[in-house]
LORO-128902 format. One line per 4 residues: number of its first residue (from 1); their letters; for each residue z, y, x of C-alpha. Coordinates in steps of 0.1 Angstrom, whole numbers, plus 5000, padded with zeros to 4 digits. Example, Ala and Ser with C-alpha at 12.3 -4.5 7.8 and 13.67 -1.06 7.14 Angstrom:
<nodes>
1	as	5078 4955 5123 | 5071 4989 5137
</nodes>
This chain:
<nodes>
1	msie	2237 8665 6049 | 2241 8697 6027 | 2246 8736 6028 | 2277 8748 6013
5	agyt	2275 8776 5988 | 2303 8793 6004 | 2338 8787 6022 | 2375 8795 6022
9	dffg	2382 8814 6053 | 2414 8814 6073 | 2432 8839 6049 | 2427 8816 6019
13	ryre	2398 8839 6004 | 2366 8822 5990 | 2335 8838 6003 | 2304 8830 5986
17	appq	2274 8825 6008 | 2245 8851 5999 | 2213 8833 5986 | 2193 8845 6017
21	trra	2217 8829 6037 | 2211 8793 6020 | 2175 8799 6020 | 2173 8810 6059
25	ilea	2192 8776 6066 | 2169 8755 6044 | 2140 8775 6062 | 2152 8766 6095
29	lgpd	2158 8728 6087 | 2119 8726 6079 | 2109 8697 6052 | 2130 8668 6044
33	dgga	2104 8638 6047 | 2125 8614 6068 | 2125 8589 6043 | 2094 8594 6021
37	arvl	2079 8565 6008 | 2096 8540 6033 | 2114 8509 6025 | 2135 8512 6057
41	epvy	2156 8544 6066 | 2146 8558 6101 | 2181 8545 6113 | 2211 8526 6101
45	vfpa	2243 8531 6117 | 2271 8508 6106 | 2304 8492 6121 | 2293 8461 6143
49	ahpp	2315 8435 6124 | 2301 8444 6089 | 2264 8451 6089 | 2252 8464 6056
53	qipg	2223 8447 6034 | 2193 8457 6053 | 2157 8445 6042 | 2146 8418 6063
57	lage	2180 8415 6081 | 2207 8388 6079 | 2243 8401 6075 | 2259 8381 6106
61	plep	2278 8406 6128 | 2264 8421 6156 | 2275 8432 6192 | 2281 8470 6193
65	gyyd	2245 8485 6205 | 2211 8495 6195 | 2186 8473 6183 | 2150 8476 6170
69	hgfg	2143 8462 6135 | 2112 8457 6115 | 2103 8449 6079 | 2070 8450 6059
73	gekt	2053 8468 6088 | 2079 8493 6091 | 2103 8499 6121 | 2138 8512 6122
77	tlia	2168 8515 6149 | 2201 8497 6139 | 2231 8511 6158 | 2260 8487 6155
81	vpph	2293 8508 6167 | 2327 8498 6174 | 2357 8506 6155 | 2370 8533 6178
85	ayvp	2362 8549 6210 | 2370 8538 6246 | 2406 8546 6261 | 2416 8532 6295
89	qale	2443 8506 6299 | 2462 8526 6325 | 2466 8556 6298 | 2476 8529 6270
93	drar	2503 8514 6295 | 2519 8546 6302 | 2518 8587 6295 | 2498 8605 6322
97	wgia	2491 8641 6335 | 2462 8657 6350 | 2451 8691 6365 | 2426 8714 6347
101	aqly	2407 8736 6373 | 2376 8760 6367 | 2353 8746 6394 | 2337 8781 6403
105	slrs	2373 8794 6409 | 2382 8771 6436 | 2384 8785 6472 | 2377 8767 6505
109	aknw	2370 8773 6542 | 2337 8758 6538 | 2321 8772 6503 | 2300 8798 6498
113	gigd	2318 8820 6477 | 2319 8796 6449 | 2337 8767 6442 | 2314 8735 6447
117	fgdl	2309 8697 6441 | 2326 8693 6477 | 2355 8712 6465 | 2356 8693 6435
121	asmt	2359 8662 6456 | 2387 8678 6476 | 2404 8686 6444 | 2404 8650 6431
125	dvar	2421 8638 6466 | 2447 8669 6461 | 2454 8658 6424 | 2454 8623 6431
129	daga	2479 8626 6460 | 2500 8646 6439 | 2502 8618 6411 | 2476 8632 6384
133	acva	2454 8611 6365 | 2423 8633 6360 | 2410 8665 6371 | 2395 8681 6340
137	vnpl	2366 8709 6349 | 2348 8735 6328 | 2311 8726 6315 | 2289 8718 6347
141	halh	2260 8726 6328 | 2230 8741 6343 | 2230 8780 6340 | 2201 8808 6345
145	ltnp	2195 8808 6383 | 2173 8842 6377 | 2200 8858 6359 | 2232 8845 6374
149	rsas	2254 8869 6359 | 2251 8852 6328 | 2278 8828 6340 | 2296 8815 6313
153	pysp	2296 8777 6310 | 2295 8776 6275 | 2261 8794 6269 | 2240 8772 6294
157	lsrl	2203 8769 6300 | 2206 8730 6297 | 2232 8709 6286 | 2212 8678 6301
161	flna	2217 8691 6337 | 2239 8704 6364 | 2243 8739 6377 | 2224 8739 6408
165	lyvd	2251 8768 6422 | 2277 8740 6427 | 2256 8722 6452 | 2277 8720 6485
169	vpaa	2250 8736 6511 | 2264 8721 6542 | 2270 8687 6529 | 2235 8690 6514
173	ahml	2224 8699 6550 | 2241 8673 6565 | 2228 8644 6542 | 2194 8658 6551
177	gaga	2200 8662 6590 | 2196 8697 6591 | 2231 8710 6594 | 2227 8739 6623
181	aiel	2199 8757 6601 | 2222 8767 6571 | 2252 8792 6584 | 2244 8828 6568
185	pelr	2260 8860 6580 | 2269 8869 6542 | 2290 8840 6538 | 2323 8859 6551
189	alre	2317 8886 6523 | 2310 8862 6497 | 2341 8840 6505 | 2368 8866 6506
193	pdlv	2369 8888 6475 | 2388 8875 6448 | 2359 8874 6423 | 2326 8852 6425
197	dyeg	2295 8874 6431 | 2272 8853 6410 | 2241 8870 6421 | 2252 8871 6459
201	vaya	2256 8835 6457 | 2226 8826 6440 | 2205 8847 6466 | 2223 8831 6495
205	klra	2223 8793 6480 | 2188 8793 6468 | 2173 8806 6499 | 2192 8782 6521
209	lrrl	2182 8755 6498 | 2146 8763 6499 | 2149 8761 6538 | 2164 8726 6533
213	ynga	2136 8714 6508 | 2108 8729 6531 | 2123 8712 6562 | 2133 8678 6547
217	nres	2118 8646 6562 | 2094 8630 6537 | 2097 8596 6553 | 2136 8596 6555
221	eaye	2158 8575 6533 | 2172 8604 6517 | 2139 8615 6504 | 2134 8581 6492
225	rfra	2164 8583 6471 | 2150 8619 6459 | 2118 8601 6448 | 2136 8574 6430
229	fvar	2159 8602 6413 | 2126 8619 6399 | 2112 8586 6388 | 2143 8580 6366
233	ggrr	2145 8616 6354 | 2111 8614 6341 | 2098 8638 6317 | 2129 8655 6309
237	lhhl	2134 8663 6345 | 2099 8676 6350 | 2101 8697 6322 | 2135 8716 6334
241	avyq	2119 8717 6368 | 2088 8733 6352 | 2110 8756 6331 | 2127 8771 6360
245	alme	2095 8773 6380 | 2081 8794 6350 | 2113 8815 6346 | 2111 8826 6383
249	ffka	2075 8833 6379 | 2079 8855 6349 | 2109 8872 6359 | 2093 8883 6389
253	rnpd	2067 8901 6369 | 2094 8915 6343 | 2130 8915 6354 | 2137 8919 6317
257	tygw	2125 8884 6308 | 2157 8862 6299 | 2141 8832 6285 | 2107 8811 6270
261	mqwp	2108 8834 6240 | 2097 8865 6262 | 2070 8844 6277 | 2031 8845 6267
265	hefg	2026 8824 6234 | 2004 8798 6255 | 2036 8790 6276 | 2057 8785 6246
269	rpds	2057 8746 6248 | 2059 8723 6277 | 2028 8703 6268 | 2005 8735 6265
273	aavq	1974 8737 6287 | 1987 8769 6302 | 2019 8753 6311 | 2004 8719 6329
277	ahaa	1978 8741 6349 | 2006 8763 6359 | 2028 8732 6369 | 1998 8714 6388
281	qhar	1993 8749 6407 | 2027 8751 6417 | 2036 8717 6422 | 2059 8720 6451
285	hvef	2079 8749 6436 | 2083 8727 6405 | 2095 8699 6429 | 2120 8724 6445
289	yafl	2141 8724 6411 | 2139 8686 6406 | 2153 8685 6444 | 2182 8708 6433
293	qwla	2193 8685 6406 | 2192 8655 6428 | 2215 8671 6450 | 2238 8682 6424
297	deql	2238 8647 6409 | 2243 8630 6443 | 2274 8652 6451 | 2288 8650 6418
301	anaa	2287 8613 6421 | 2306 8612 6454 | 2331 8633 6437 | 2334 8610 6410
305	hras	2336 8580 6433 | 2365 8601 6453 | 2384 8600 6419 | 2378 8566 6409
309	gmai	2413 8555 6422 | 2426 8577 6394 | 2437 8564 6362 | 2411 8586 6342
313	glyr	2392 8604 6372 | 2369 8632 6363 | 2374 8648 6329 | 2341 8666 6319
317	dlav	2333 8693 6292 | 2305 8694 6266 | 2298 8730 6254 | 2290 8732 6215
321	gvda	2252 8743 6222 | 2226 8761 6244 | 2212 8796 6247 | 2183 8801 6220
325	gsad	2162 8808 6254 | 2174 8777 6269 | 2153 8750 6286 | 2167 8727 6262
329	awmd	2154 8744 6233 | 2120 8751 6251 | 2117 8713 6257 | 2127 8700 6224
333	reaf	2120 8728 6200 | 2122 8707 6169 | 2156 8693 6177 | 2171 8725 6172
337	clgi	2172 8751 6141 | 2159 8782 6161 | 2165 8805 6131 | 2201 8804 6131
341	avga	2229 8806 6154 | 2265 8786 6153 | 2296 8805 6152 | 2330 8808 6134
345	ppdp	2341 8824 6101 | 2366 8855 6098 | 2404 8847 6113 | 2433 8869 6126
349	mneq	2416 8870 6159 | 2379 8881 6148 | 2382 8896 6116 | 2343 8900 6112
353	gqnw	2339 8863 6124 | 2319 8853 6155 | 2282 8846 6166 | 2279 8825 6197
357	glpp	2242 8828 6197 | 2236 8790 6200 | 2211 8774 6177 | 2224 8743 6164
361	fnpr	2208 8706 6163 | 2188 8701 6132 | 2205 8670 6111 | 2173 8661 6096
365	vlrr	2157 8656 6131 | 2186 8635 6143 | 2183 8611 6117 | 2146 8611 6118
369	raya	2149 8603 6156 | 2176 8578 6153 | 2201 8602 6168 | 2180 8601 6202
373	pfie	2189 8639 6211 | 2224 8633 6206 | 2226 8602 6225 | 2209 8616 6255
377	llrt	2231 8645 6255 | 2262 8622 6255 | 2250 8597 6280 | 2241 8627 6303
381	nmrh	2275 8644 6302 | 2295 8611 6304 | 2281 8601 6338 | 2303 8603 6367
385	agal	2333 8609 6341 | 2362 8591 6330 | 2367 8614 6298 | 2347 8640 6280
389	ridh	2358 8668 6261 | 2338 8679 6233 | 2340 8715 6225 | 2343 8723 6189
393	vmgl	2343 8686 6178 | 2343 8697 6140 | 2306 8700 6146 | 2303 8664 6141
397	mrlf	2313 8672 6104 | 2296 8707 6100 | 2290 8740 6118 | 2293 8775 6106
401	cipa	2258 8790 6107 | 2247 8824 6108 | 2209 8834 6101 | 2194 8858 6125
405	gmps	2198 8894 6119 | 2229 8887 6094 | 2266 8896 6101 | 2287 8866 6110
409	sqgt	2306 8871 6077 | 2279 8861 6057 | 2273 8826 6073 | 2280 8792 6059
413	ylhy	2285 8758 6068 | 2259 8734 6074 | 2272 8695 6070 | 2262 8667 6094
417	pfee	2261 8626 6088 | 2298 8630 6101 | 2303 8591 6098 | 2272 8583 6118
421	mtgv	2280 8609 6145 | 2310 8596 6151 | 2302 8558 6149 | 2276 8569 6180
425	lale	2300 8589 6196 | 2324 8559 6195 | 2297 8535 6211 | 2285 8559 6238
429	svln	2322 8561 6247 | 2328 8523 6249 | 2291 8517 6265 | 2300 8545 6293
433	rcmi	2340 8536 6294 | 2347 8572 6289 | 2371 8582 6267 | 2369 8611 6244
437	vged	2388 8646 6238 | 2379 8665 6207 | 2388 8702 6210 | 2398 8707 6173
441	lgtv	2411 8742 6173 | 2404 8772 6150 | 2393 8762 6114 | 2398 8726 6109
445	pdgf	2384 8709 6077 | 2411 8688 6055 | 2415 8654 6068 | 2394 8658 6099
449	rekm	2420 8653 6124 | 2428 8621 6108 | 2395 8606 6106 | 2393 8617 6146
453	aaar	2428 8599 6150 | 2413 8567 6135 | 2385 8569 6158 | 2405 8573 6191
457	vfsc	2391 8608 6198 | 2421 8622 6212 | 2434 8658 6197 | 2440 8691 6214
461	rvly	2475 8704 6210 | 2480 8737 6227 | 2517 8753 6227 | 2507 8786 6221
465	fedd	2498 8774 6187 | 2520 8744 6180 | 2553 8753 6200 | 2573 8720 6193
469	pqqy	2555 8692 6217 | 2578 8667 6203 | 2556 8666 6170 | 2524 8659 6192
473	pkda	2506 8628 6181 | 2503 8602 6207 | 2463 8603 6210 | 2463 8640 6224
477	vast	2459 8661 6253 | 2486 8688 6254 | 2482 8718 6272 | 2497 8759 6271
481	gthd	2467 8771 6266 | 2429 8772 6271 | 2400 8792 6290 | 2400 8814 6261
485	lppl	2437 8825 6264 | 2459 8843 6292 | 2478 8820 6315 | 2516 8817 6309
489	rryw	2524 8844 6331 | 2505 8871 6315 | 2510 8856 6279 | 2549 8860 6285
493	ekng	2544 8896 6300 | 2524 8907 6269 | 2550 8890 6244 | 2579 8902 6261
497	tlpe	2597 8871 6277 | 2592 8883 6311 | 2590 8923 6325 | 2558 8926 6345
501	dadd	2579 8933 6375 | 2595 8895 6373 | 2596 8878 6408 | 2577 8847 6414
505	davl	2608 8824 6414 | 2620 8836 6381 | 2584 8832 6368 | 2580 8796 6384
509	qlvt	2613 8785 6370 | 2602 8791 6334 | 2568 8775 6344 | 2582 8742 6354
513	qtyr	2607 8743 6323 | 2574 8748 6302 | 2555 8718 6317 | 2586 8696 6320
517	rlgh	2591 8702 6281 | 2553 8695 6275 | 2558 8661 6300 | 2583 8650 6272
521	spal	2561 8651 6244 | 2546 8619 6229 | 2510 8630 6241 | 2496 8605 6264
525	lvla	2482 8632 6286 | 2493 8664 6295 | 2469 8689 6314 | 2485 8715 6339
529	qled	2464 8747 6342 | 2457 8756 6378 | 2462 8793 6370 | 2498 8781 6356
533	mllq	2506 8764 6387 | 2497 8791 6407 | 2516 8819 6385 | 2481 8839 6382
537	reqi	2477 8867 6357 | 2441 8867 6351 | 2424 8853 6320 | 2395 8832 6324
541	ntpg	2374 8843 6295 | 2382 8873 6273 | 2362 8865 6238 | 2339 8889 6226
545	tfde	2334 8906 6259 | 2306 8903 6287 | 2306 8933 6312 | 2340 8947 6301
549	vpnw	2361 8922 6320 | 2350 8896 6350 | 2349 8867 6327 | 2344 8833 6347
553	qhki	2347 8853 6377 | 2384 8849 6388 | 2393 8825 6421 | 2425 8808 6426
557	pval	2446 8829 6454 | 2450 8797 6475 | 2425 8775 6496 | 2421 8741 6487
561	enlp	2430 8733 6522 | 2467 8747 6518 | 2471 8738 6480 | 2491 8706 6486
565	ddpr	2519 8726 6506 | 2519 8754 6481 | 2557 8752 6467 | 2543 8766 6432
569	fqav	2520 8737 6429 | 2545 8713 6442 | 2572 8725 6418 | 2548 8718 6387
573	agal	2536 8686 6399 | 2569 8677 6407 | 2583 8686 6372 | 2552 8664 6356
577	retr	2559 8634 6380 | 2595 8634 6366 | 2585 8634 6331 | 2552 8611 6333
581	ggg	2552 8593 6365 | 2526 8593 6392 | 2524 8597 6431
</nodes>
C-alpha cells in the first residue's frame, strides 16, 4: 500500500501530486496499526501449494480456502489461493458468444415499464435458443428508491443487494397468491414510451409491492422462505432495510435529502441508539424493505436457473464503487475512505480528468479485517452468476483518488495489495464456479494485463479501440463497444462510414459483417450488444452528463415476445453461430 508522489498522464506528461493531495489521502486512510506489536500478520494470502513460513504452521500444502490460525495467543486468517480463476470447461472446449443487454431496457407485454427479473428469465430463453452461451447484464445493484431518477447502475446505493425496481410484480403476486390485486391503470402509460419513467415505475411498483406485503399470508410456505432469507441475511440485510426505511422517513420531511450524510448526526451509524429506536418503532416498515430483497433474490435465482443450460449462464457486472451517501458506506464506514473519491486522470476524452464521486475501499482496513469486505462483495455478486465482470479491474492494483474539493487533475494513485487481492478473487471464483472478466480499458499500468492473464482474468477487447480482432488474446471478451460508447449504427454515422439516411438493410449488412469478423477472433467469448443487433442509434450512457441526455433510459424497440422472430436479431445471431457454433 502506497501513495504515488505523482503520475504520468495519457499524454506522457508527469504530474506531481500537490502535498495537500497526499496529506488528504493519508488522513482518509487513518492510522496504520494493523501489525503493531504482533508476531502474526492480520492475514496471510499465499499459493495453496506453497505456504510461506508462518509462526506455528507446518509448511505442507493446503487445499484452497480459508483457515483460522493461532500462535502465542494471537489469531490470524490464512487464505490459501489457487493458481488462477475458474474457467468453465465448455469455454475451454470451444469459443462461444453471448448477448449483452441492459436489463431496464427490455420491453415485454407484462412488465411495468422497466425490464424486470421475469424479463431476464425470458431473455435467457431467447439467447439460449439462438445459440448464445450467456446473457450479460448491467450491474443489478440496489439504487436509491427515494431518488429513482438517479438511475446509473454504476453509482449504487449498495453493491451487496439488488435493485428492487427489477422485481416482477405479477410474478411476485402469483407466488404470494394475490394475482388479481395488482393491475394498475397507469401501466400502459409506463410500458409504451421509449424511455423508462423511473419515477412513475417506482411509484407504481412500490405501491403495489406494499399491498402484497401487507396482504401476505404469514402462515404460508412462501412467507416461511422469506423468514429463512431474513435469517440468512443477518445484520447486513437488517441494516440495509433500516437504511431504506430511514431514507424514506427523512426524505418525506426534506425532499432534498439524498443520503445519510444529510440526516441528523445521531442517525449516522447503524448501531446508534436513535437508529435502533427508530427501527423498533417502525419494524413493519423495515421488514418491507427486506421483503423486497427476498423477492428480488428469488426472481434472480429463477432467471439463473433458466440460464443453467447455457455454457456460462448469467454474466453479472460489479461496479467499481458506491455512492458516498450509500447504504454500504453507512453500514460500514470504516471500510471506506470517505474523504476522497475515485476517478480517472486526464485523457483525450476528458482533459480535466474525471471524478466519479465514489469513495474507495480502505486498503489498510481490508488487510486488518482479512479482506472480509472484499470477500463479501465478491460472494454477493457471484451469487446466481456464471461470470462476473469487474468494472475498472485496475482497482485491484491502484485507484486514482481525488480529495474532496480538489480538481480531478490534482489526484494521484493509491496502491492496493495487488497480489493478495488477485489471489482472493481467484479463490472466490473457484469456490463459486464463476469466471472473471476484468474491464481493463483506459489507463492500464505496465505489465498489468500480463498479470491478469496469468490469473486467467479475462481481458476486455473493444473493436472501437483495437480494430484488428486477430490480435486479441484467447482469454478475452470481445465486443464492439461499451455502455459509454455509441452503438455501431450511431458510431458509423458520426465517423462518416454511413449516411444518416442509410436504410436498415445496408446497416444490417455492415453489422453482421462486423460481428462475423469478431467471431473469427481468437477471443474465447464475443458479446453482441443487443442495441447493435436491433440497429439502435441511442447511446446507453454519455459520460459527464446527467440531465442533458436520457442516460440509462432508452428501451429496446422490440418486445421480448417478438425478439426471436426479428430479422435483425436473427441475422446477427446467425453470423455468430456460423463463426462460433451454438443453437
